N, C-alpha and C positions, 0 to 999 in steps of 0.2 A: 152891707156895712152902712150904718147911719151916717148922714152928713151932718157934722156939727159946725155951727158958727164959731169963729175964734173966741167969742166972748163966753161961750158955754162949754168949750171943750174941757174934758176931764184932764187932770194933771197926773203924770206918771213919773215916778222916780225909779230908775233901773239900777240894780246892783248885780254885777256879774263878772265872770272871767271866762277864759278858755274859748275854744272855737264854738262850743255849744252856746255860751252866753252871747257871743258876738252875732251868731246866726239869729238868735231869738230877738236881740236888740234891733237888728235891721228889719226883721219882720214886723216888730211893733212900730217902727218908724213908717212902714208902709200902711199899717192899719190905722194908726193914730199918731199924728206928727207931734203931739204936744208932750214930748218927753222933756221934763223940766230939770232933770239932773241924771248924770251917769257916774257911777262909782265903780272902779275896777282896780285890779292888782297892779302895783308898780312894776315897770319893766325890770327893775333890779331883782325881782323875785321870780323871774321867768323860769329859772331852772327848777323851781319847786312846784310848778304848775303843770299838770298834764295838759297836753294839746294846747299849749300857750298860744295865744293870738293877740297881737297888739290891737288895742281899740283906738289908736291914734287917728286912723283914717275913717272912722265910722261916719256915716252921712248925716251929720247934724251940726248945727251951730251951737248946740248946748255945750257948755264947758265940761271937760272931762276931769274928774277928780280921782287921783290915785290914793289908795289907802290900804294899809295892812290890817287895820282894825276898824271894822264897820261900826263897832259899838263905842268908839271913842267919843268924848264929849264934843270935840270939834265937828265930827261927822254928823252926830245927832243934831247939833245946832244948825248945820248946813241943810240937812234934810227938812228940819222943821221950817226953815225959812222958805223952802220950795213949796210948802203946803200941798203935798201930793194927795190926790184922791186914792191912789193905789200905788203900792210898791211892788215891783216885780223883782224877785231874786232868782238868778239862774247860775248854776255852777259856782257856788260860793260856799266855802267850807265852814264858816262860822255861823252859829245860830244867832238870830237877831235878838237883841235884848228886849225886855218887856217895854221899856221906854220907846224903843224904835218901833215895835209892833203896834203901839197905840197911836202913832202919828197919823196914818191915813185912815179916814173914816170909812172907806170901803174895804179896808184890809190889806194885808201883805200876802202875796201869792208866790208860790215856787214849785219846784219839782222834786220828786224822788224817783230814782231809777229802778223801781220794781213795781209790781202790781200790789200795792198795799191792800190789806194790812200785812201781807206776807213780806218777810225780808226787810224789816226796818234796819237802820244802821248804815254802815260805811261800805265803800268799795263794791257797789252792787254789780258792776260789769264783770270784774274779775271773779267774784264769788259765783255769779250765775253760771259762768263757764266751768269753773273748777268743780262745782256741784252737779254739772251735767244737765242743767235745766234746758228744756226744749222750747220753752215759751217764757217771755218776760215782757217788759213794757215800761212806760212812764206814767207816773201819777201826778196830776196837777192838783194842788191843794192849797188851802189857806194855811199860812204858817202860824205856829203857836210857840210857846216857850219850850216845850219838850221836843225832842228830835222825832220827826215823822209822826206826829200825833195830831196834827191839824185836820180839819174837815176836808174830805175829798171832794173836789170839783168834778173831775172826770179822769178817765184813763184811756191810754192807747197801747194796745199790745202788739207784739211782733214775734215771729218765730226765730229761734236760734237754730240755724242749720248745723249739720254735723261738723263741718269744717270752718265754721265762723270763728274768727279770732276777735280779740278786743277791738281791733281796728274796725271791723264790720259792725260790731255791736254798738260802738260809740256813734257811728254814723246812723244806725237805726234809731238809737236813742235821741239823737239830735233831730231827726226827721219827726219822731213821735212828739217831741216838745213843740215843734212848729205846727203840727196838726192840731194839738190841743189848744194852742194860743189862737189859731184861726177859728176853732170851733167855739171857744168859750170867752174870748176877749170882750165882745160886746156885753155879754151877761155880767162879767166881772165889773165892767165900768158902770153898768146900771145898778149894780148891787143885787142882782137877781140870779146869780150863778148857783147851781146846786150845792148843797152842803150835806155830806154824808159822814156821820161820825165813824172814827176808826174803832174797830172791834179789836182791842189789844189782846183778847183771849186767843185770837187766831194769829198772833204775831210771833215771829222769831226775830232774832237780832244778830246781824252780821257785824263782826268786829272790824276795827280800823286795820289797814295794812300799811306797812312802811317798806321802802326799797329793800331793806335787808331780809324781808320775808320771802324774797324771790329765789333764795338759794334752792338748787335742785338736789333732791334726795334720789340718787340713782338706784336705791334699794326698792323704790316704788315700781309698779308695773308700767309698761309702755303706754297703756291707755291713760293712766292717771297723769303721766308726764306729758303726753300729747295735750291733754286739757290744760295742764299747768302752764305750759309755754304759750299756748294760744291765749290764755287768760291774762297773761302778764306782758304780752307784746305791746307795740305802740298802740295808743299813746302813753302807756304805763311804763314804769322804770325797767321792766324786763326781768326774765328769769336768767339766773347766772350759775356758773360753776367755776372750776379752776383747772387750768392746764399749765403744766410746768411752773406752778406757783404764781400764775398770772390769772387775774379775773377775766372771765370770758362770758359774754352775754349770748344766749341762744334766742334769736328773734323769730325763727321759723323752723319748725320740726314737725314730723308726723310719725305716728306709729307705723312701723314696717310690718306688713302682713304676709310676707313671704314665708310660708310654713316650712319649706325646705331649709331656708337660712336659719330660722329659729331653732329647728331641730339640730342642725349642724353645730350651732353655737352652744346648745345645751350639751351635746356630746363632748365638745372641746372644753367644757367647764369654764366658760368665760365668766368673769366676775362683773358685778354691777359697776358701771362707769368705765369699763374697758372698751377701747375702740376695737370693734370687731373687724371692720373692713373700710377701705377707702374705695368707693365705687368708680366705675368707668365714667359715670355721669358727673363725678365730682362732688358727691355727697359723702357724709361721714356716718357710718353705722355704729351705734353705741349700745352695748348690752345694758339692760335694766334688770330690776329684780325679777321680772318676768316679761320676756319679749325684747324686741329691738326697736330703738328710736333712731329715725333717720334725720340728720341735721341738714338744713338747707341754707340758712342765713345766720351768720354769727358775727361777733364783734369783740376783738381783744381790747381790753381797757386801754384807752389812750389812742386807739385807732378808729377808723371809720367802719361802719357796718358793711359787710361784703357777703357775697355768696360763698358757700364753702369751697366751691371750685377755685375762686380767686384766692381764698385764704390758703388753700393747700399749695397753690403756686408760689405763695410768698413766705410760707412757713414750713419748717421741717416737722411734719406730723407723721407718725408711724402707727401702723397696726400694733396693738398691745399697749399703746400709750393709755394712761388713765386720765379721766376727768373727775374732778371732785377733790 
């Protein structure tokens, strides 16, 4: 890392939220202390932010600015006054306006949670698990007016293991961001970072997801539902179903591969969503369109998340009850 005198240190404005943003901000403070402004989500919006983490105690004397709209006139005016050489954006859902993008003379940089040009769009972590990807990663890029269309600076890949959930992939993504910052930060500040054009002919586009999209369709097979639940667990809003007309979140579940059990349930003509068995280990077995799903961690709306063993001790659940 180059040693800069205070008089010639480059100026950085940081825009970000979530645990991922907080981790990257603190890494930048270690690499280059001249952060001239930090903009983040107001605490009042914490419920709408995945993996929310307060920036109140980040290690810097630079004032913290809360905003719901990074493109508002007041925010743009404030950022212009900071005269940043570079803007970093991490874990921020809004695209930066043209006016904002033009402020730093060395550009605005940010991340996308796939190995571009593949899989542009939204919700990269859930979709990567739902679609059964075995490899993904983070792309560090120069930001442009279009979504995920800026020049690529560099990429860091990671493996998606068979039992990885969104929790593990979020952590892998965060670590990949930090690796990319460590690798390319000096080059970005000098204005000499690589720039590789996006080949949009090789792109597909993943759509936005909302919490209501998490509803479980028990007619799907157990393998698909295994992926579904792992994709939507923490830090995301969760996969859900209904039990006794009450919404219930399934935070942890796996496909049951006991062939004898599957054959027995098939002979008994169990229907999708029907509780097949309450096991001695305190798990709940549910029939799917093809196969059995075993539930481990659940949460009745309005209550805390618990293991199914604790849930069964506190609620009257019976075999042949239906979910859905």
